LORO-902215 format. One record per residue (C-alpha): x, y, z. Coordinates in pm, 1 decimal, decimal comma. Each point is the difference from the previous one (the first is absolute). Layout:
c1: X c2: Y c3: Z .
...
END
This chain:
c1: -5635,5 c2: 1057,0 c3: -1510,0 .
c1: 214,0 c2: -15,9 c3: 313,9 .
c1: -91,0 c2: 146,6 c3: 336,7 .
c1: 269,3 c2: 268,0 c3: -35,4 .
c1: -176,4 c2: 120,0 c3: -314,2 .
c1: -290,9 c2: 99,6 c3: 220,7 .
c1: 212,9 c2: 248,2 c3: 194,6 .
c1: -87,7 c2: 363,7 c3: -76,4 .
c1: 216,2 c2: 164,8 c3: -262,6 .
c1: 99,0 c2: 277,4 c3: 240,0 .
c1: 138,6 c2: -257,3 c3: 244,3 .
c1: 196,2 c2: -187,6 c3: -265,9 .
c1: 150,0 c2: 330,8 c3: -113,0 .
c1: 146,7 c2: 82,5 c3: 342,4 .
c1: 379,0 c2: 3,2 c3: 20,5 .
c1: 76,9 c2: -127,2 c3: 353,1 .
c1: 180,7 c2: 231,9 c3: 239,7 .
c1: 372,5 c2: -70,5 c3: 10,1 .
c1: 150,4 c2: 45,9 c3: 347,5 .
c1: 366,3 c2: 58,6 c3: 75,7 .
c1: 220,9 c2: -306,8 c3: -31,7 .
c1: 22,0 c2: -189,4 c3: 331,7 .
c1: 341,2 c2: -56,4 c3: 156,9 .
c1: -51,0 c2: -377,6 c3: -0,7 .
c1: -73,9 c2: -0,6 c3: -372,9 .
c1: 319,8 c2: 186,2 c3: -87,5 .
c1: 198,8 c2: -229,3 c3: 227,2 .
c1: -134,8 c2: -305,3 c3: -184,8 .
c1: 53,6 c2: 148,6 c3: -344,3 .
c1: 355,2 c2: 122,0 c3: 53,9 .
c1: 125,7 c2: -234,0 c3: 269,8 .
c1: 45,2 c2: 286,4 c3: 244,4 .
c1: -9,1 c2: -1,3 c3: 376,8 .
c1: -329,7 c2: 155,4 c3: 110,6 .
c1: 177,7 c2: 180,4 c3: 283,2 .
c1: 222,6 c2: 177,7 c3: -253,4 .
c1: -288,1 c2: 132,2 c3: -212,4 .
c1: -127,8 c2: 356,3 c3: 39,0 .
c1: -362,0 c2: 55,1 c3: -99,8 .
c1: -90,8 c2: 360,2 c3: -78,6 .
c1: -290,6 c2: -74,0 c3: -233,6 .
c1: -324,8 c2: 17,7 c3: 196,3 .
c1: 18,0 c2: 318,1 c3: 210,5 .
c1: 19,0 c2: -192,0 c3: 326,8 .
c1: 107,5 c2: 149,0 c3: 332,9 .
c1: 370,8 c2: -80,5 c3: 55,4 .
c1: -25,2 c2: 30,9 c3: 380,7 .
c1: -146,6 c2: -344,2 c3: 53,4 .
c1: -296,9 c2: -87,6 c3: 218,0 .
c1: -115,2 c2: 245,4 c3: 263,0 .
c1: 78,7 c2: -154,1 c3: 339,5 .
c1: -338,2 c2: 79,0 c3: 155,9 .
c1: -176,9 c2: -144,3 c3: -303,0 .
c1: 211,7 c2: -314,8 c3: 13,3 .
c1: -93,9 c2: -57,0 c3: 365,1 .
c1: -369,9 c2: 55,0 c3: -73,7 .
c1: 4,8 c2: -231,7 c3: -300,6 .
c1: 178,7 c2: -271,8 c3: 196,3 .
c1: -270,0 c2: 15,0 c3: 264,9 .
c1: -270,5 c2: -15,7 c3: -264,4 .
c1: 142,7 c2: -325,2 c3: -135,5 .
c1: -151,5 c2: -184,1 c3: 295,6 .
c1: -347,1 c2: 72,9 c3: -141,5 .
c1: 52,1 c2: -92,0 c3: -365,0 .
c1: -255,7 c2: -279,9 c3: 29,3 .
c1: -263,5 c2: 273,9 c3: 32,9 .
c1: -128,8 c2: 216,9 c3: -280,5 .
c1: 112,3 c2: 361,8 c3: 20,4 .
c1: -234,9 c2: 278,0 c3: 97,9 .
c1: -181,2 c2: 52,0 c3: -329,0 .
c1: -79,2 c2: 360,6 c3: 88,9 .
c1: 353,0 c2: 79,5 c3: 120,4 .
c1: -125,6 c2: 178,7 c3: 310,9 .
c1: 336,1 c2: 49,6 c3: 173,6 .
c1: 174,5 c2: 109,3 c3: -318,2 .
c1: -278,6 c2: 242,5 c3: -84,9 .
c1: 19,1 c2: 141,2 c3: 352,8 .
c1: 374,6 c2: 53,4 c3: -44,9 .
c1: -54,3 c2: 168,7 c3: -336,9 .
c1: -284,4 c2: 208,5 c3: 141,0 .
c1: 218,2 c2: 123,9 c3: 285,0 .
c1: 295,8 c2: 75,4 c3: -226,5 .
c1: -186,4 c2: 179,8 c3: -278,3 .
c1: -302,5 c2: 136,2 c3: 184,6 .
c1: -258,7 c2: -176,0 c3: -214,8 .
c1: -301,2 c2: -209,4 c3: 97,8 .
c1: 22,5 c2: -378,6 c3: -31,0 .
c1: -291,7 c2: -16,7 c3: -243,0 .
c1: 203,9 c2: 209,3 c3: -242,5 .
c1: 284,3 c2: -255,2 c3: -13,9 .
c1: 27,9 c2: -305,6 c3: -223,9 .
c1: 282,5 c2: -249,0 c3: 48,4 .
c1: 182,6 c2: -160,9 c3: -288,6 .
c1: 235,8 c2: -284,7 c3: -72,1 .
c1: 256,2 c2: 265,0 c3: -86,0 .
c1: -102,4 c2: 327,3 c3: -160,4 .
c1: -28,3 c2: -190,4 c3: -330,2 .
c1: -308,1 c2: -162,0 c3: 149,4 .
c1: -146,3 c2: 341,3 c3: 81,3 .
c1: 48,1 c2: 105,8 c3: -362,7 .
c1: -177,4 c2: -313,7 c3: -115,6 .
c1: -285,8 c2: 55,3 c3: 244,6 .
c1: -52,7 c2: 346,8 c3: -145,8 .
c1: -7,4 c2: -143,5 c3: -352,5 .
c1: -239,9 c2: -279,6 c3: 91,4 .
c1: -234,0 c2: 231,6 c3: 187,6 .
c1: -19,1 c2: 280,3 c3: -258,1 .
c1: 94,8 c2: -129,1 c3: -344,6 .
c1: -223,8 c2: -197,2 c3: -232,4 .
c1: 68,1 c2: -139,6 c3: -348,5 .
c1: 54,7 c2: 279,1 c3: -250,7 .
c1: 29,0 c2: 269,7 c3: 265,9 .
c1: 326,4 c2: 195,7 c3: 6,1 .
c1: 289,0 c2: 35,9 c3: 242,2 .
c1: 266,5 c2: 265,2 c3: -54,6 .
c1: 364,2 c2: -26,4 c3: 103,9 .
c1: 326,3 c2: 153,7 c3: -105,2 .
c1: 265,4 c2: -133,1 c3: -231,9 .
c1: 293,5 c2: -139,7 c3: 201,4 .
c1: -227,2 c2: -55,7 c3: 302,3 .
c1: -40,6 c2: -312,3 c3: 213,8 .
c1: -70,4 c2: -313,4 c3: -206,8 .
c1: -279,8 c2: -113,7 c3: 229,4 .
c1: -234,5 c2: 278,0 c3: -119,2 .
c1: -48,7 c2: -146,3 c3: -350,1 .
c1: 1,8 c2: -353,2 c3: 143,2 .
c1: -291,5 c2: 54,4 c3: 239,1 .
c1: -185,6 c2: 197,8 c3: -265,8 .
c1: 35,8 c2: -270,2 c3: -261,3 .
c1: -86,1 c2: -276,7 c3: 245,6 .
c1: -354,5 c2: 134,6 c3: 39,4 .
c1: -47,3 c2: 56,3 c3: -372,6 .
c1: 22,5 c2: 378,9 c3: 19,5 .
c1: 194,2 c2: 215,5 c3: -242,6 .
c1: 321,8 c2: 160,8 c3: 114,1 .
c1: 122,1 c2: 323,1 c3: -154,4 .
c1: 365,0 c2: 86,7 c3: 48,1 .
c1: 53,1 c2: 376,6 c3: 1,4 .
c1: 341,6 c2: 111,4 c3: -130,2 .
c1: 239,5 c2: 96,5 c3: 276,3 .
c1: 166,7 c2: 336,3 c3: 45,2 .
c1: 367,5 c2: -20,0 c3: 96,9 .
c1: -55,4 c2: -361,7 c3: 109,4 .
c1: -280,8 c2: 99,6 c3: 236,4 .
c1: -373,6 c2: 62,9 c3: 1,2 .
c1: -130,7 c2: 274,2 c3: -229,1 .
c1: -302,5 c2: 100,9 c3: 206,2 .
c1: -138,9 c2: 235,6 c3: -264,9 .
c1: 16,9 c2: -275,2 c3: -261,6 .
c1: -174,7 c2: -242,4 c3: 234,9 .
c1: -282,0 c2: 248,2 c3: 55,1 .
c1: -27,6 c2: 47,5 c3: -375,9 .
c1: -25,7 c2: -378,1 c3: -46,1 .
c1: -306,0 c2: -32,6 c3: 225,3 .
c1: -314,4 c2: -122,9 c3: -176,9 .
c1: -351,5 c2: -91,4 c3: 117,6 .
c1: 119,2 c2: -363,3 c3: 9,5 .
c1: 283,3 c2: 71,9 c3: 243,3 .
c1: -60,6 c2: -160,5 c3: 338,8 .
c1: 347,1 c2: -8,5 c3: 160,5 .
c1: 320,9 c2: 204,5 c3: -18,6 .
c1: 321,1 c2: -144,9 c3: 146,1 .
c1: 265,9 c2: 244,5 c3: 120,2 .
c1: 329,5 c2: -109,2 c3: 158,6 .
c1: 185,3 c2: 252,4 c3: 213,5 .
c1: 293,7 c2: -53,6 c3: 9,1 .
c1: -20,7 c2: -198,2 c3: -320,5 .
c1: 143,3 c2: -346,4 c3: -52,1 .
c1: 226,8 c2: -73,8 c3: -189,5 .
c1: 113,0 c2: 357,4 c3: -74,4 .
c1: -4,4 c2: 151,5 c3: 350,1 .
c1: -157,0 c2: 326,0 c3: -118,8 .
c1: -206,4 c2: 209,7 c3: 241,1 .
c1: -306,3 c2: 223,5 c3: -27,2 .
c1: -19,8 c2: 310,9 c3: 215,6 .
c1: -283,7 c2: -25,3 c3: 250,9 .
c1: -175,9 c2: 320,4 c3: -103,1 .
c1: 0,7 c2: -99,7 c3: -367,4 .
c1: -123,2 c2: -344,5 c3: 88,1 .
c1: -288,2 c2: 129,4 c3: 209,0 .
c1: -105,4 c2: 236,5 c3: -278,0 .
c1: -6,7 c2: -298,8 c3: -233,2 .
c1: -216,0 c2: -206,2 c3: 237,5 .
c1: -239,0 c2: 293,2 c3: 37,9 .
c1: -32,3 c2: 18,9 c3: -378,8 .
c1: -86,8 c2: -367,6 c3: -46,1 .
c1: -377,8 c2: -62,4 c3: -22,6 .
c1: -144,6 c2: -125,3 c3: 327,2 .
c1: -125,3 c2: -320,1 c3: -164,1 .
c1: 356,2 c2: -105,3 c3: -93,5 .
c1: 207,1 c2: -178,4 c3: 263,9 .
c1: 352,2 c2: 135,7 c3: 46,9 .
c1: 235,5 c2: -263,5 c3: 142,1 .
c1: 305,4 c2: 174,3 c3: 144,0 .
c1: 271,4 c2: -262,8 c3: 36,5 .
c1: 242,2 c2: 119,1 c3: 269,0 .
c1: 207,8 c2: -314,1 c3: 45,3 .
c1: 318,4 c2: 211,3 c3: 22,9 .
c1: -133,0 c2: 302,0 c3: 187,2 .
c1: 214,0 c2: -66,1 c3: 309,6 .
c1: 315,0 c2: 71,3 c3: -203,5 .
c1: -110,7 c2: 342,6 c3: -123,7 .
c1: 217,3 c2: 281,9 c3: 142,6 .
c1: -176,9 c2: 145,6 c3: 300,9 .
c1: -7,5 c2: 350,1 c3: -147,2 .
c1: -208,6 c2: -127,2 c3: -294,2 .
c1: -255,8 c2: -209,5 c3: 184,8 .
c1: -370,3 c2: 77,0 c3: -15,3 .
c1: -299,6 c2: -135,3 c3: 193,8 .
c1: -193,9 c2: -213,5 c3: -245,7 .
c1: -199,4 c2: -157,7 c3: 282,0 .
c1: -149,3 c2: 341,8 c3: 81,3 .
c1: -119,6 c2: 18,1 c3: -361,7 .
c1: -228,5 c2: -298,0 c3: 54,1 .
c1: -250,3 c2: 219,0 c3: 184,5 .
c1: -21,8 c2: 231,8 c3: -301,7 .
c1: 6,7 c2: -256,8 c3: -279,9 .
c1: -224,0 c2: -305,3 c3: 58,1 .
c1: 114,4 c2: -144,4 c3: -335,5 .
c1: 361,2 c2: -29,5 c3: 126,1 .
c1: 166,7 c2: -318,2 c3: 126,1 .
c1: 351,9 c2: 15,5 c3: 143,9 .
c1: 190,4 c2: -327,8 c3: -29,7 .
c1: 305,0 c2: -74,0 c3: 213,8 .
c1: 219,8 c2: -293,7 c3: 91,8 .
c1: 210,6 c2: -127,8 c3: 287,8 .
c1: 232,6 c2: -178,5 c3: -243,6 .
c1: 246,0 c2: 284,3 c3: -58,0 .
c1: 103,2 c2: 233,5 c3: 281,1 .
c1: -162,1 c2: -225,8 c3: 260,9 .
c1: 192,3 c2: -303,7 c3: -124,0 .
c1: -280,4 c2: -258,2 c3: -25,8 .
c1: 20,4 c2: -84,3 c3: -372,4 .
c1: -8,2 c2: -375,6 c3: 56,3 .
c1: -323,6 c2: 21,6 c3: 198,8 .
c1: -199,8 c2: 181,6 c3: -270,9 .
c1: -190,7 c2: 253,4 c3: 206,2 .
c1: -145,4 c2: 328,4 c3: -120,2 .
c1: -303,3 c2: 216,0 c3: 52,6 .
c1: -230,5 c2: 246,7 c3: -169,8 .
c1: -167,0 c2: 307,6 c3: 147,1 .
c1: -312,4 c2: 166,0 c3: -133,4 .
c1: -359,4 c2: 91,7 c3: 67,3 .
c1: -205,3 c2: -252,2 c3: 196,2 .
c1: -219,8 c2: -58,8 c3: -305,5 .
c1: 290,6 c2: -68,9 c3: -237,5 .
c1: 181,2 c2: -219,4 c3: 252,2 .
c1: -319,8 c2: -197,8 c3: 57,7 .
c1: -16,8 c2: -82,3 c3: -370,6 .
c1: 364,7 c2: -103,2 c3: -6,7 .
c1: -55,7 c2: -224,9 c3: 300,6 .
c1: -284,5 c2: -173,9 c3: -183,2 .
c1: 240,5 c2: -132,0 c3: -265,2 .
c1: 285,5 c2: -66,0 c3: 242,6 .
c1: 98,5 c2: -362,8 c3: 56,4 .
c1: -72,8 c2: -124,4 c3: 354,4 .
c1: 311,2 c2: -7,7 c3: 219,2 .
c1: 209,7 c2: 175,5 c3: -265,5 .
c1: 253,8 c2: 118,5 c3: 260,9 .
c1: 132,1 c2: -287,8 c3: 206,1 .
c1: 40,0 c2: 0,7 c3: 377,0 .
c1: 381,7 c2: 18,2 c3: -8,1 .
c1: -14,2 c2: 302,2 c3: -230,2 .
c1: -256,6 c2: 172,5 c3: 219,2 .
c1: 210,5 c2: -54,1 c3: 312,6 .
c1: 311,2 c2: 134,5 c3: -169,2 .
c1: -189,6 c2: 297,0 c3: -136,9 .
c1: -138,2 c2: 103,9 c3: 338,0 .
c1: 348,2 c2: -14,4 c3: 152,4 .
c1: 183,1 c2: 190,2 c3: -273,7 .
c1: -267,2 c2: 270,8 c3: -17,4 .
c1: 77,4 c2: 68,5 c3: 364,5 .
c1: 375,1 c2: 44,7 c3: -61,1 .
c1: 62,5 c2: 345,4 c3: -152,4 .
c1: 373,4 c2: -30,2 c3: 69,5 .
c1: 27,9 c2: -285,5 c3: -252,3 .
c1: -183,2 c2: 203,1 c3: -263,6 .
c1: 229,9 c2: 297,5 c3: 61,1 .
c1: 307,9 c2: -220,3 c3: -28,2 .
c1: -131,6 c2: -142,9 c3: -328,5 .
c1: -39,0 c2: 354,0 c3: -130,9 .
c1: 349,9 c2: 108,5 c3: 106,0 .
c1: 171,4 c2: -311,9 c3: -138,0 .
c1: -179,6 c2: 48,7 c3: -329,3 .
c1: 99,6 c2: 366,4 c3: -16,5 .
c1: 367,5 c2: -84,8 c3: 53,1 .
c1: -17,6 c2: -290,2 c3: -243,1 .
c1: -158,3 c2: 213,0 c3: -271,4 .
c1: 283,6 c2: 250,0 c3: 30,6 .
c1: 252,8 c2: -282,1 c3: -22,7 .
c1: -159,6 c2: -153,3 c3: -309,3 .
c1: -45,8 c2: 323,7 c3: -191,1 .
c1: 354,7 c2: 111,4 c3: 80,4 .
c1: 122,8 c2: -333,6 c3: -133,2 .
c1: -209,1 c2: 29,8 c3: -316,4 .
c1: 138,1 c2: 350,9 c3: -53,2 .
c1: 353,0 c2: -131,8 c3: 35,8 .
c1: -77,5 c2: -256,1 c3: -270,8 .
c1: -148,0 c2: 280,0 c3: -213,6 .
c1: -341,8 c2: -160,7 c3: -15,5 .
c1: -324,5 c2: 194,3 c3: 7,9 .
c1: -290,1 c2: -81,8 c3: 230,5 .
c1: -353,8 c2: 112,7 c3: 69,9 .
c1: -13,6 c2: 198,7 c3: 326,7 .
c1: -184,6 c2: -226,6 c3: 242,4 .
c1: -215,5 c2: 65,6 c3: 304,5 .
c1: -35,5 c2: -368,6 c3: 89,5 .
c1: 240,1 c2: -275,3 c3: 112,6 .
c1: 141,3 c2: -76,5 c3: -342,5 .
c1: 160,2 c2: 182,2 c3: -288,5 .
c1: -47,5 c2: -64,1 c3: -371,8 .
c1: 304,4 c2: 62,6 c3: -215,1 .
c1: 78,3 c2: -3,7 c3: -370,7 .
c1: 259,8 c2: -246,9 c3: -107,1 .
c1: -38,6 c2: -51,2 c3: -376,0 .
c1: 6,4 c2: -376,4 c3: -58,6 .
c1: -192,0 c2: -66,9 c3: 319,7 .
c1: -54,3 c2: -368,2 c3: -70,7 .
c1: 374,8 c2: -56,7 c3: -36,8 .
c1: 83,4 c2: 193,3 c3: 316,2 .
c1: -274,7 c2: -181,4 c3: 191,1 .
c1: 141,9 c2: -340,5 c3: -93,0 .
c1: 352,6 c2: 110,3 c3: 87,9 .
c1: -119,6 c2: 118,2 c3: 341,0 .
c1: -166,9 c2: -336,4 c3: 57,7 .
c1: 330,9 c2: -171,1 c3: -76,6 .
c1: 152,5 c2: 217,9 c3: 273,8 .
c1: -270,0 c2: -116,9 c3: 242,0 .
c1: -192,2 c2: 330,9 c3: -3,2 .
c1: -371,9 c2: 4,8 c3: -84,2 .
c1: -163,1 c2: 322,1 c3: -122,5 .
c1: -321,6 c2: 47,9 c3: -196,1 .
c1: -26,2 c2: 26,8 c3: -379,2 .
c1: -296,7 c2: 216,3 c3: -98,2 .
c1: -34,7 c2: -51,7 c3: -374,2 .
c1: -357,7 c2: -113,4 c3: 66,9 .
c1: -71,9 c2: 356,4 c3: 116,1 .
c1: 106,2 c2: 138,1 c3: -336,8 .
c1: 347,4 c2: 84,8 c3: 128,8 .
c1: 237,8 c2: -248,9 c3: -166,4 .
c1: 310,2 c2: 213,4 c3: 59,4 .
c1: -55,2 c2: 27,4 c3: 376,1 .
c1: 55,4 c2: -211,4 c3: 309,6 .
c1: -143,9 c2: 57,8 c3: 346,9 .
c1: 205,1 c2: -58,5 c3: 313,4 .
c1: -139,6 c2: -3,1 c3: 353,2 .
c1: 177,9 c2: 178,3 c3: 281,1 .
c1: 177,2 c2: -250,8 c3: 222,4 .
c1: 241,8 c2: 21,5 c3: 288,2 .
c1: 323,6 c2: 191,6 c3: -51,6 .
c1: 200,1 c2: -318,2 c3: -79,0 .
c1: -274,3 c2: -127,5 c3: -234,7 .
c1: -11,5 c2: 329,6 c3: -186,6 .
c1: 377,1 c2: -1,1 c3: -37,7 .
c1: -5,4 c2: -359,6 c3: -120,0 .
c1: -248,2 c2: 101,1 c3: -268,6 .
c1: 205,2 c2: 302,6 c3: -108,9 .
c1: 318,3 c2: -207,5 c3: -22,8 .
c1: -180,6 c2: -267,6 c3: -199,3 .
c1: -156,3 c2: 262,0 c3: -226,2 .
c1: 338,7 c2: 150,3 c3: -78,5 .
c1: 120,5 c2: -344,6 c3: -102,5 .
c1: -318,0 c2: -68,3 c3: -199,8 .
c1: 48,4 c2: 320,0 c3: -199,4 .
c1: 358,5 c2: -84,1 c3: -91,7 .
c1: 51,1 c2: -38,6 c3: -372,9 .
c1: -351,3 c2: 97,4 c3: -108,8 .
c1: 30,8 c2: 183,4 c3: -330,3 .
c1: -347,0 c2: 156,5 c3: 25,2 .
c1: 26,9 c2: 104,0 c3: 363,1 .
c1: -186,2 c2: 330,3 c3: 37,8 .
c1: 222,0 c2: 300,8 c3: 51,2 .
c1: -240,9 c2: 238,1 c3: 168,2 .
c1: 14,5 c2: 248,2 c3: 276,9 .
c1: -188,2 c2: -104,4 c3: 310,6 .
c1: -358,2 c2: 119,6 c3: 35,7 .
END
């Protein structure tokens, strides 16, 4: 018997998360100039680094020989001031993925159950399986969460329910009133993890105050990230909000120093720059219009999105994906989400979006099974 044979079966069964292809990897594979490659695969902010955050991070470099503040005092103070929530109700994460894992490690045990929707974020089944719990995928409704079906799937073994709003990779959105009714209907001994990684891109007329719900639902955790609209994807910094008791349990399984000092400095600075967040929102709004107009012109259908990406149907998605790569454009194939005929493209700058649309038109040329559908 080898040492790897001793690994738990649920660990050996995990299919590792597949991130978007890096620019450097495509450059090596195809002999392309990195500067000529457009990456629209990972839902990153196209505006670049926030200037105030860059200054703060540069200053923090002088202290990299020191361990970061393991409690994240300054960052928690910034979050507390911005969202009106006490520091003891905040947990910091190495990206919001880390927050999702902390919830799983704190509340799931082997053979307990976590519920999540079909076509929802791949990390939900990963963190569930990693702790030996059983994940149940509830069939989606119109590519989004079917809240009634999720409630019907609850059993006495259910410990955690993961809800993404907006959802990744489909971009679908749940109305706030419906969502709160769902949370109210979930038993109080089941943790609801509301993943709001893309909440800053939701149209302002549709926004709801999930943080206010925390006072009414002590079994609710709201997970957010600074990777998207705040532009700090490379730093891996996120946070979770909940009751003091739930956050205390999540902190008990949190790795020491899980958010590094550079990330904390950048986070404090960008949280204090609402103008950057507003610009991110406006650029995304304009870019979404540009992309969907281009998809309509190409007579492709898409799933209406409330995030910073759009998922579109393209028939032989694997062929189109490879053709786009040859044009130096990286998007995201999502066959692993049960959507083999779809690709997901992130909103970029105006020139990046146009580069993608031009490349897509060329990639579709000559395809005999190209879908001929009216836009969604």
